[in-house]
All heavy atoms as an XYZ file, in Angstrom:
736
protein
N       0.821     -1.194      0.000
C       0.000      0.000      0.000
C       0.864      1.256      0.000
O       0.463      2.268     -0.535
C      -0.929     -0.033      1.209
C      -1.973      1.051      1.162
S      -2.999      1.034     -0.301
C      -4.311      0.015      0.233
N       2.030      1.173      0.602
C       2.930      2.321      0.626
C       3.357      2.709     -0.782
O       3.499      3.893     -1.083
C       4.155      2.027      1.490
C       5.198      3.133      1.564
C       4.605      4.362      2.234
C       6.426      2.655      2.297
N       3.513      1.708     -1.641
C       3.924      2.026     -3.006
C       2.839      2.818     -3.739
O       3.163      3.685     -4.557
C       4.266      0.750     -3.781
O       3.153     -0.094     -3.880
N       1.578      2.569     -3.440
C       0.500      3.337     -4.063
C       0.527      4.782     -3.600
O       0.325      5.700     -4.391
C      -0.859      2.707     -3.767
C      -2.073      3.434     -4.352
C      -1.976      3.490     -5.872
C      -3.344      2.765     -3.924
N       0.795      5.010     -2.334
C       0.874      6.378     -1.812
C       2.019      7.133     -2.481
O       1.862      8.296     -2.873
C       1.042      6.355     -0.271
C       1.324      7.745      0.266
C      -0.183      5.768      0.385
N       3.137      6.475     -2.642
C       4.280      7.123     -3.293
C       3.975      7.400     -4.753
O       4.331      8.463     -5.284
C       5.544      6.264     -3.116
C       5.927      6.287     -1.644
C       6.673      6.758     -3.985
C       7.036      5.367     -1.268
N       3.310      6.472     -5.418
C       2.921      6.692     -6.816
C       1.988      7.888     -6.924
O       2.155      8.742     -7.802
C       2.267      5.414     -7.408
C       1.552      5.706     -8.708
C       3.309      4.336     -7.612
N       1.015      7.987     -6.036
C       0.068      9.103     -6.071
C       0.784     10.428     -5.838
O       0.577     11.400     -6.579
C      -1.068      8.896     -5.039
C      -1.879     10.164     -4.863
C      -1.963      7.756     -5.474
N       1.633     10.497     -4.841
C       2.349     11.743     -4.551
C       3.276     12.145     -5.697
O       3.350     13.323     -6.063
C       3.141     11.607     -3.245
C       2.311     11.500     -1.973
C       3.206     11.245     -0.778
C       1.478     12.746     -1.770
N       3.969     11.190     -6.275
C       4.888     11.503     -7.377
C       4.135     11.938     -8.632
O       4.561     12.877     -9.328
C       5.769     10.296     -7.681
N       3.010     11.291     -8.923
C       2.274     11.673    -10.127
C       1.551     13.006     -9.953
O       1.439     13.775    -10.909
C       1.271     10.578    -10.543
O       0.437     10.248     -9.445
C       1.991      9.340    -11.038
N       1.082     13.297     -8.751
C       0.487     14.612     -8.503
C       1.531     15.700     -8.699
O       1.278     16.728     -9.340
C      -0.126     14.684     -7.087
C      -0.384     16.117     -6.675
C      -1.409     13.912     -7.031
N       2.723     15.479     -8.174
C       3.804     16.452     -8.344
C       4.153     16.622     -9.815
O       4.347     17.755    -10.292
C       5.031     16.013     -7.551
N       4.207     15.524    -10.541
C       4.501     15.609    -11.968
C       3.407     16.369    -12.712
O       3.691     17.171    -13.615
C       4.663     14.214    -12.560
N       2.163     16.145    -12.339
C       1.053     16.857    -12.977
C       1.106     18.353    -12.730
O       0.866     19.153    -13.634
N       1.451     18.756    -11.521
C       1.573     20.184    -11.228
C       2.764     20.802    -11.961
O       2.692     21.939    -12.422
C       1.698     20.423     -9.730
C       0.416     20.211     -8.977
C       0.421     19.604     -7.737
C      -0.804     20.599     -9.510
C      -0.755     19.404     -7.035
C      -1.992     20.403     -8.823
C      -1.964     19.802     -7.583
N       3.847     20.056    -12.090
C       5.005     20.551    -12.828
C       4.659     20.713    -14.299
O       5.042     21.700    -14.929
C       6.215     19.615    -12.620
C       6.720     19.740    -11.180
C       7.324     19.915    -13.608
C       7.739     18.692    -10.793
N       3.933     19.757    -14.848
C       3.509     19.862    -16.251
C       2.617     21.077    -16.442
O       2.787     21.838    -17.401
C       2.790     18.565    -16.698
C       2.075     18.760    -18.018
C       3.786     17.426    -16.794
N       1.672     21.293    -15.538
C       0.784     22.450    -15.646
C       1.573     23.750    -15.581
O       1.321     24.674    -16.356
C      -0.256     22.431    -14.528
C      -1.168     23.611    -14.572
C      -2.289     23.738    -15.349
C      -1.042     24.839    -13.861
N      -2.858     24.966    -15.142
C      -2.108     25.668    -14.236
C      -0.122     25.312    -12.944
C      -2.281     26.936    -13.717
C      -0.293     26.579    -12.425
C      -1.365     27.376    -12.817
N       2.530     23.830    -14.685
C       3.305     25.060    -14.519
C       4.177     25.355    -15.729
O       4.435     26.520    -16.041
C       4.176     24.957    -13.270
N       4.617     24.338    -16.435
C       5.497     24.543    -17.578
C       4.776     24.683    -18.905
O       5.412     24.968    -19.919
C       6.515     23.402    -17.670
C       7.543     23.486    -16.585
O       8.026     24.565    -16.259
N       7.871     22.353    -15.998
N       3.471     24.485    -18.912
C       2.702     24.614    -20.147
C       2.369     26.075    -20.387
O       1.863     26.762    -19.507
C       1.420     23.790    -20.049
C       0.664     23.738    -21.353
O       1.250     24.064    -22.411
O      -0.516     23.370    -21.328
N       2.639     26.555    -21.586
C       2.378     27.971    -21.857
C       0.893     28.255    -22.067
O       0.467     29.398    -22.022
C       3.190     28.454    -23.051
C       2.831     27.788    -24.342
C       3.736     28.252    -25.461
N       3.412     27.545    -26.670
C       3.266     28.118    -27.831
N       3.452     29.412    -27.947
N       2.962     27.412    -28.880
N       0.096     27.234    -22.284
C      -1.352     27.398    -22.446
C      -2.101     27.016    -21.172
O      -3.282     26.696    -21.226
C      -1.873     26.536    -23.598
C      -1.305     26.888    -24.928
N      -1.556     28.080    -25.554
C      -0.482     26.205    -25.756
C      -0.923     28.115    -26.705
N      -0.257     26.985    -26.855
N      -1.442     27.046    -20.013
C      -2.081     26.544    -18.801
C      -3.239     27.414    -18.316
O      -4.009     26.979    -17.482
C      -1.064     26.328    -17.672
C      -0.489     27.571    -17.109
N       0.746     28.029    -17.492
C      -0.938     28.448    -16.190
C       1.022     29.132    -16.826
N       0.012     29.410    -16.035
N      -3.396     28.583    -18.867
C      -4.543     29.417    -18.486
C      -5.834     28.926    -19.139
O      -6.920     29.335    -18.733
C      -4.289     30.861    -18.876
N      -5.728     28.030    -20.104
C      -6.899     27.554    -20.824
C      -7.628     26.420    -20.105
O      -8.758     26.103    -20.444
C      -6.496     27.085    -22.226
N      -6.984     25.809    -19.129
C      -7.616     24.715    -18.393
C      -7.181     24.793    -16.933
O      -6.274     25.532    -16.584
C      -7.253     23.349    -18.992
C      -5.774     23.096    -19.114
C      -5.081     22.513    -18.074
C      -5.086     23.446    -20.261
C      -3.729     22.296    -18.172
C      -3.739     23.229    -20.373
C      -3.064     22.647    -19.319
O      -1.711     22.431    -19.423
N      -7.820     24.044    -16.088
C      -7.584     24.126    -14.654
C      -6.290     23.472    -14.204
O      -5.720     22.627    -14.898
N      -5.860     23.867    -13.019
C      -4.610     23.351    -12.467
C      -4.703     21.868    -12.117
O      -3.709     21.147    -12.132
C      -4.177     24.187    -11.242
C      -2.776     23.813    -10.793
C      -5.171     24.036    -10.108
C      -2.215     24.740     -9.736
N      -5.892     21.396    -11.835
C      -6.048     20.008    -11.401
C      -6.156     19.014    -12.551
O      -6.095     17.805    -12.315
C      -7.276     19.878    -10.518
N      -6.283     19.495    -13.769
C      -6.470     18.573    -14.900
C      -5.244     17.687    -15.123
O      -5.372     16.460    -15.139
C      -6.874     19.339    -16.174
C      -6.861     18.430    -17.389
C      -8.235     19.967    -15.999
N      -4.046     18.244    -15.316
C      -2.900     17.347    -15.524
C      -2.604     16.474    -14.306
O      -2.255     15.303    -14.449
C      -1.732     18.291    -15.799
C      -2.320     19.592    -16.127
C      -3.642     19.642    -15.470
N      -2.758     17.034    -13.114
C      -2.515     16.245    -11.905
C      -3.537     15.122    -11.772
O      -3.191     13.994    -11.405
C      -2.550     17.143    -10.682
N      -4.787     15.404    -12.072
C      -5.823     14.377    -12.002
C      -5.623     13.269    -13.016
O      -5.804     12.090    -12.708
N      -5.246     13.654    -14.223
C      -4.976     12.646    -15.254
C      -3.780     11.787    -14.844
O      -3.807     10.560    -14.979
C      -4.722     13.327    -16.621
C      -4.163     12.348    -17.632
C      -6.002     13.956    -17.136
N      -2.750     12.424    -14.318
C      -1.557     11.687    -13.897
C      -1.881     10.705    -12.781
O      -1.432      9.554    -12.798
C      -0.473     12.663    -13.451
N      -2.661     11.138    -11.806
C      -3.022     10.251    -10.692
C      -3.898      9.096    -11.169
O      -3.684      7.947    -10.781
C      -3.724     11.044     -9.572
C      -4.363     10.123     -8.557
C      -2.735     11.959     -8.887
N      -4.866      9.391    -12.006
C      -5.759      8.328    -12.495
C      -4.980      7.267    -13.270
O      -5.142      6.065    -13.023
C      -6.850      8.929    -13.368
N      -4.124      7.695    -14.175
C      -3.346      6.735    -14.966
C      -2.339      6.000    -14.081
O      -2.149      4.782    -14.211
C      -2.638      7.445    -16.141
C      -1.648      6.526    -16.832
C      -3.667      7.949    -17.125
N      -1.710      6.719    -13.177
C      -0.750      6.084    -12.277
C      -1.386      5.030    -11.389
O      -0.844      3.933    -11.219
N      -2.545      5.356    -10.818
C      -3.216      4.389     -9.949
C      -3.712      3.176    -10.733
O      -3.579      2.037    -10.274
C      -4.372      5.053     -9.220
C      -3.913      6.029     -8.155
S      -5.257      6.896     -7.355
C      -6.015      5.577     -6.446
N      -4.273      3.415    -11.901
C      -4.748      2.284    -12.706
C      -3.602      1.385    -13.144
O      -3.722      0.157    -13.123
C      -5.525      2.788    -13.918
C      -6.911      3.329    -13.626
C      -7.528      3.926    -14.887
C      -7.804      2.248    -13.069
N      -2.487      1.982    -13.538
C      -1.351      1.153    -13.959
C      -0.732      0.423    -12.764
O      -0.245     -0.700    -12.910
C      -0.314      1.985    -14.701
O       0.202      2.992    -13.876
N      -0.778      1.013    -11.572
C      -0.291      0.322    -10.371
C      -1.167     -0.898    -10.096
O      -0.656     -1.973     -9.797
C      -0.304      1.275     -9.184
C       0.188      0.683     -7.910
C       1.490      0.564     -7.512
C      -0.600      0.122     -6.855
N       1.549     -0.025     -6.275
C       0.277     -0.310     -5.844
C      -1.964     -0.037     -6.665
C      -0.162     -0.895     -4.673
C      -2.405     -0.627     -5.489
C      -1.513     -1.053     -4.515
N      -2.475     -0.716    -10.206
C      -3.398     -1.834     -9.975
C      -3.174     -2.939    -11.002
O      -3.128     -4.123    -10.663
C      -4.858     -1.335    -10.006
C      -5.128     -0.454     -8.787
C      -5.836     -2.491    -10.059
C      -6.437      0.308     -8.858
N      -2.992     -2.561    -12.252
C      -2.757     -3.554    -13.301
C      -1.440     -4.289    -13.058
O      -1.366     -5.519    -13.210
C      -2.781     -2.888    -14.698
C      -2.260     -3.817    -15.762
C      -4.184     -2.424    -15.027
N      -0.405     -3.553    -12.687
C       0.885     -4.198    -12.408
C       0.768     -5.237    -11.303
O       1.343     -6.325    -11.403
C       1.931     -3.153    -12.021
S       2.576     -2.198    -13.382
N       0.044     -4.901    -10.251
C      -0.104     -5.860     -9.160
C      -0.998     -7.034     -9.558
O      -0.770     -8.173     -9.137
C      -0.656     -5.180     -7.918
C       0.319     -4.224     -7.228
C      -0.308     -3.690     -5.946
C       1.637     -4.890     -6.928
N      -2.021     -6.787    -10.359
C      -2.926     -7.857    -10.760
C      -2.265     -8.869    -11.686
O      -2.610    -10.051    -11.654
C      -4.184     -7.287    -11.416
C      -5.102     -6.596    -10.451
C      -5.639     -7.544     -9.394
O      -5.998     -8.670     -9.678
N      -5.661     -7.073     -8.154
N      -1.347     -8.405    -12.527
C      -0.686     -9.352    -13.430
C       0.556     -9.973    -12.815
O       1.236    -10.762    -13.458
C      -0.357     -8.708    -14.798
C       0.619     -7.552    -14.652
C      -1.609     -8.270    -15.505
C       1.077     -6.971    -15.987
N       0.840     -9.617    -11.576
C       1.892    -10.295    -10.844
C       3.277     -9.694    -10.961
O       4.268    -10.391    -10.735
N       3.383     -8.434    -11.309
C       4.703     -7.821    -11.435
C       5.248     -7.273    -10.124
O       6.425     -6.963    -10.031
C       4.664     -6.684    -12.465
C       4.402     -7.094    -13.893
C       4.322     -5.889    -14.783
C       5.481     -8.042    -14.377
N       4.414     -7.157     -9.116
C       4.865     -6.573     -7.861
C       5.267     -7.613     -6.846
O       4.772     -8.738     -6.824
N       6.172     -7.227     -5.998
C       6.582     -8.032     -4.854
C       7.168     -9.379     -5.259
O       6.981    -10.368     -4.587
C       5.422     -8.201     -3.867
C       4.784     -6.888     -3.513
C       3.475     -6.620     -3.861
C       5.513     -5.880     -2.885
C       2.889     -5.397     -3.560
C       4.944     -4.657     -2.589
C       3.642     -4.427     -2.919
O       3.069     -3.226     -2.636
N       7.863     -9.411     -6.368
C       8.600    -10.594     -6.792
C      10.052    -10.179     -6.970
O      10.342     -9.076     -7.411
C       8.043    -11.148     -8.099
C       6.629    -11.685     -7.933
C       6.022    -12.129     -9.205
N       6.735    -13.286     -9.720
C       6.589    -13.726    -10.957
N       5.790    -13.113    -11.783
N       7.250    -14.774    -11.366
N      10.938    -11.062     -6.659
C      12.355    -10.732     -6.723
C      12.747    -10.343     -8.146
O      12.439    -11.028     -9.110
C      13.186    -11.930     -6.271
C      14.645    -11.599     -6.131
C      15.433    -12.763     -5.547
O      14.937    -13.875     -5.455
N      16.644    -12.488     -5.155
N      13.367     -9.200     -8.252
C      13.787     -8.679     -9.545
C      12.752     -7.815    -10.225
O      13.052     -7.123    -11.182
N      11.508     -7.860     -9.775
C      10.447     -7.082    -10.407
C       9.809     -6.069     -9.466
O       8.812     -5.444     -9.820
C       9.356     -8.018    -10.936
C       9.762     -9.014    -12.009
C       8.595     -9.920    -12.347
C      10.264     -8.312    -13.245
N      10.350     -5.890     -8.283
C       9.702     -5.010     -7.307
C       9.747     -3.543     -7.712
O       8.958     -2.748     -7.213
C      10.361     -5.152     -5.920
O      11.755     -4.879     -6.042
C      10.140     -6.531     -5.359
N      10.614     -3.164     -8.623
C      10.701     -1.769     -9.044
C       9.603     -1.405    -10.032
O       9.265     -0.231    -10.176
C      12.066     -1.486     -9.671
C      12.314     -2.290    -10.908
C      12.829     -3.549    -10.985
C      12.024     -1.885    -12.248
N      12.872     -3.958    -12.286
C      12.394     -2.957    -13.086
C      11.482     -0.755    -12.814
C      12.247     -2.912    -14.463
C      11.342     -0.701    -14.194
C      11.725     -1.768    -15.005
N       9.037     -2.365    -10.712
C       8.065     -2.067    -11.770
C       6.812     -1.375    -11.232
O       6.399     -0.358    -11.780
C       7.720     -3.336    -12.583
C       8.950     -3.747    -13.394
C       6.542     -3.090    -13.514
C       8.781     -5.011    -14.190
N       6.160     -1.840    -10.152
C       4.976     -1.118     -9.659
C       5.312      0.238     -9.040
O       4.412      1.012     -8.737
C       4.377     -2.046     -8.607
C       5.054     -3.331     -8.721
C       6.312     -3.127     -9.461
N       6.569      0.541     -8.846
C       6.958      1.835     -8.305
C       7.268      2.816     -9.427
O       6.859      3.973     -9.383
C       8.204      1.702     -7.421
C       7.972      0.992     -6.145
C       7.756     -0.351     -5.976
C       7.905      1.572     -4.861
N       7.581     -0.627     -4.644
C       7.675      0.537     -3.940
C       8.036      2.862     -4.386
C       7.558      0.749     -2.586
C       7.932      3.075     -3.023
C       7.694      2.036     -2.141
N       7.987      2.373    -10.431
C       8.492      3.280    -11.462
C       7.541      3.393    -12.651
O       7.266      4.500    -13.127
C       9.895      2.821    -11.936
C      10.398      3.671    -13.079
C      10.879      2.848    -10.779
N       7.047      2.284    -13.146
C       6.209      2.302    -14.343
C       4.960      3.166    -14.191
O       4.660      3.974    -15.086
C       5.840      0.872    -14.751
C       5.101      0.721    -16.069
C       5.983      1.191    -17.225
C       4.686     -0.717    -16.273
N       4.204      3.087    -13.096
C       3.027      3.965    -12.959
C       3.386      5.452    -12.913
O       2.649      6.287    -13.438
C       2.393      3.524    -11.646
C       2.838      2.147    -11.452
C       4.219      2.084    -12.025
N       4.518      5.788    -12.327
C       4.935      7.190    -12.286
C       5.273      7.682    -13.681
O       4.877      8.782    -14.084
C       6.122      7.370    -11.317
C       5.683      7.049     -9.897
C       6.688      8.782    -11.404
C       6.826      6.967     -8.902
N       5.957      6.865    -14.442
C       6.317      7.238    -15.815
C       5.071      7.342    -16.694
O       4.911      8.311    -17.447
C       7.321      6.220    -16.406
C       7.537      6.442    -17.885
C       8.644      6.295    -15.658
N       4.177      6.366    -16.580
C       2.950      6.402    -17.386
C       2.053      7.569    -16.995
O       1.468      8.229    -17.862
C       2.190      5.084    -17.247
C       2.835      3.853    -17.875
C       2.018      2.613    -17.567
C       3.018      4.030    -19.363
N       1.932      7.835    -15.700
C       1.122      8.963    -15.241
C       1.685     10.298    -15.713
O       0.945     11.176    -16.134
N       2.993     10.436    -15.656
C       3.626     11.673    -16.121
C       3.440     11.853    -17.628
O       3.157     12.960    -18.094
C       5.114     11.654    -15.781
O       5.301     11.549    -14.401
N       3.588     10.772    -18.372
C       3.398     10.854    -19.824
C       1.948     11.200    -20.177
O       1.698     11.993    -21.089
C       3.799      9.534    -20.468
N       1.007     10.623    -19.456
C      -0.400     10.942    -19.701
C      -0.703     12.391    -19.346
O      -1.492     13.059    -20.023
C      -1.303     10.010    -18.894
N      -0.062     12.898    -18.321
C      -0.235     14.293    -17.934
C       0.278     15.230    -19.017
O      -0.368     16.226    -19.357
C       0.497     14.545    -16.617
O       0.428     15.890    -16.259
N       1.425     14.918    -19.575
C       1.982     15.725    -20.669
C       1.068     15.676    -21.881
O       0.785     16.703    -22.510
C       3.406     15.247    -21.025
C       3.898     15.876    -22.306
C       4.366     15.543    -19.886
N       0.584     14.486    -22.219
C      -0.301     14.351    -23.383
C      -1.599     15.125    -23.182
O      -2.075     15.804    -24.104
C      -0.602     12.878    -23.637
N      -2.168     15.046    -21.995
C      -3.409     15.775    -21.722
C      -3.183     17.281    -21.776
O      -4.011     18.020    -22.315
C      -3.965     15.381    -20.355
N      -2.077     17.740    -21.231
C      -1.783     19.179    -21.248
C      -1.562     19.683    -22.669
O      -2.046     20.757    -23.037
C      -0.569     19.478    -20.386
N      -0.843     18.912    -23.464
C      -0.617     19.326    -24.851
C      -1.924     19.369    -25.631
O      -2.197     20.335    -26.350
C       0.376     18.389    -25.530
C       1.826     18.504    -25.090
C       2.672     17.433    -25.763
C       2.368     19.883    -25.401
N      -2.727     18.329    -25.501
C      -3.981     18.281    -26.241
C      -4.944     19.368    -25.784
O      -5.479     20.125    -26.594
C      -4.629     16.910    -26.097
C      -5.992     16.838    -26.715
C      -6.129     16.810    -28.089
C      -7.127     16.831    -25.934
C      -7.395     16.772    -28.671
C      -8.378     16.787    -26.490
C      -8.516     16.753    -27.862
N      -5.181     19.446    -24.474
C      -6.139     20.421    -23.964
C      -5.664     21.852    -24.153
O      -6.464     22.734    -24.462
C      -6.425     20.165    -22.491
C      -7.279     18.957    -22.181
C      -7.388     18.769    -20.688
C      -8.647     19.107    -22.798
N      -4.388     22.082    -23.947
C      -3.860     23.435    -24.100
C      -4.037     23.967    -25.508
O      -4.514     25.083    -25.714
N      -3.670     23.164    -26.476
C      -3.793     23.604    -27.870
C      -5.250     23.710    -28.303
O      -5.651     24.677    -28.952
C      -3.047     22.640    -28.774
C      -1.562     22.736    -28.635
C      -0.855     21.775    -29.540
N       0.577     21.854    -29.345
C       1.419     20.957    -29.795
N       0.977     19.916    -30.466
N       2.706     21.098    -29.573
N      -6.038     22.710    -27.946
C      -7.445     22.706    -28.374
C      -8.218     23.852    -27.733
O      -8.985     24.547    -28.409
C      -8.087     21.364    -28.029
N      -8.025     24.069    -26.448
C      -8.755     25.141    -25.760
C      -8.279     26.512    -26.216
O      -9.083     27.428    -26.377
C      -8.586     25.017    -24.244
C      -9.293     23.858    -23.616
C     -10.800     24.026    -23.667
N     -11.253     25.265    -23.094
C     -11.794     25.423    -21.909
N     -11.961     24.380    -21.146
N     -12.182     26.596    -21.492
N      -6.975     26.684    -26.440
C      -6.463     27.974    -26.907
C      -7.005     28.289    -28.303
O      -7.415     29.420    -28.578
C      -4.941     27.973    -26.908
N      -7.045     27.277    -29.158
C      -7.588     27.473    -30.505
C      -9.072     27.823    -30.442
O      -9.535     28.737    -31.133
C      -7.375     26.204    -31.332
C      -7.831     26.315    -32.757
C      -7.565     25.021    -33.506
C      -8.086     25.087    -34.910
N      -7.881     23.827    -35.631
N      -9.814     27.114    -29.617
C     -11.238     27.384    -29.468
C     -11.479     28.776    -28.897
O     -12.382     29.493    -29.335
C     -11.887     26.332    -28.576
C     -13.352     26.542    -28.393
N     -13.871     27.233    -27.336
C     -14.408     26.166    -29.158
C     -15.177     27.282    -27.438
N     -15.533     26.628    -28.526
N     -10.697     29.171    -27.906
C     -10.854     30.501    -27.307
C     -10.558     31.610    -28.302
O     -11.251     32.632    -28.331
C      -9.951     30.646    -26.084
C     -10.413     29.800    -24.914
O     -11.562     29.299    -24.959
O      -9.616     29.640    -23.962
N      -9.552     31.424    -29.142
C      -9.223     32.431    -30.165
C     -10.347     32.538    -31.183
O     -10.721     33.642    -31.596
C      -7.874     32.099    -30.834
C      -6.736     32.346    -29.839
C      -7.665     32.911    -32.102
C      -5.384     31.881    -30.316
N     -10.903     31.393    -31.589
C     -12.016     31.415    -32.535
C     -13.239     32.088    -31.939
O     -13.925     32.861    -32.598
C     -12.365     29.999    -32.991
C     -11.336     29.379    -33.898
C     -11.666     27.933    -34.204
O     -12.509     27.320    -33.587
N     -10.933     27.386    -35.181
N     -13.537     31.831    -30.688
C     -14.688     32.450    -30.024
C     -14.474     33.955    -29.862
O     -15.414     34.745    -30.063
C     -14.922     31.798    -28.670
N     -13.268     34.364    -29.525
C     -12.970     35.770    -29.383
C     -13.046     36.480    -30.721
O     -13.598     37.591    -30.813
C     -11.588     35.973    -28.765
C     -11.150     37.410    -28.524
C     -12.092     38.086    -27.546
C      -9.726     37.439    -28.007
N     -12.544     35.858    -31.768
C     -12.625     36.436    -33.105
C     -14.079     36.589    -33.548
O     -14.462     37.620    -34.114
C     -11.849     35.580    -34.113
O     -10.500     35.447    -33.663
C     -11.855     36.167    -35.499
N     -14.891     35.574    -33.289
C     -16.306     35.658    -33.651
C     -17.012     36.741    -32.859
O     -17.880     37.456    -33.399
C     -16.974     34.297    -33.409
N     -16.672     36.913    -31.597
C     -17.303     37.933    -30.778
C     -16.896     39.338    -31.229
O     -17.696     40.282    -31.186
C     -16.947     37.752    -29.320
N     -15.656     39.475    -31.662
C     -15.174     40.790    -32.089
C     -15.730     41.188    -33.471
O     -15.786     42.363    -33.786
C     -13.648     40.816    -32.101
C     -12.995     40.770    -30.725
C     -11.484     40.680    -30.874
C     -13.376     41.998    -29.912
N     -16.129     40.214    -34.288
C     -16.664     40.511    -35.610
C     -18.087     41.039    -35.538
O     -18.580     41.636    -36.465
C     -16.635     39.267    -36.489
C     -15.248     38.923    -36.981
C     -15.278     37.746    -37.901
C     -13.894     37.435    -38.409
N     -13.887     36.288    -39.323
N     -18.773     40.807    -34.428
C     -20.157     41.270    -34.297
C     -20.173     42.716    -34.180
O     -20.204     43.690    -34.168
C     -20.820     40.634    -33.084
C     -21.026     39.134    -33.195
C     -21.625     38.607    -31.891
C     -21.959     38.801    -34.327
């Protein structure tokens, strides 16, 4: 259970770091990348334990490292997608409002 707590804390931190470094972070909330990172990290931790990768000699690092890496990657992907899509949508809405 301790490994899940560490995964959650590390992925939340990674999500906040991703949000802070995204130049379009004003287009979406601060909790979006952190939430995506935690959700993916927790699900991958559960999957790792269910398929037997945890608590076996030589494989004990996988449920610790893999969920953090996957959660961080999902956070980056969500920030890139949402940042660009929301910024584009906001510019289009502002342009349409200014044309009236």
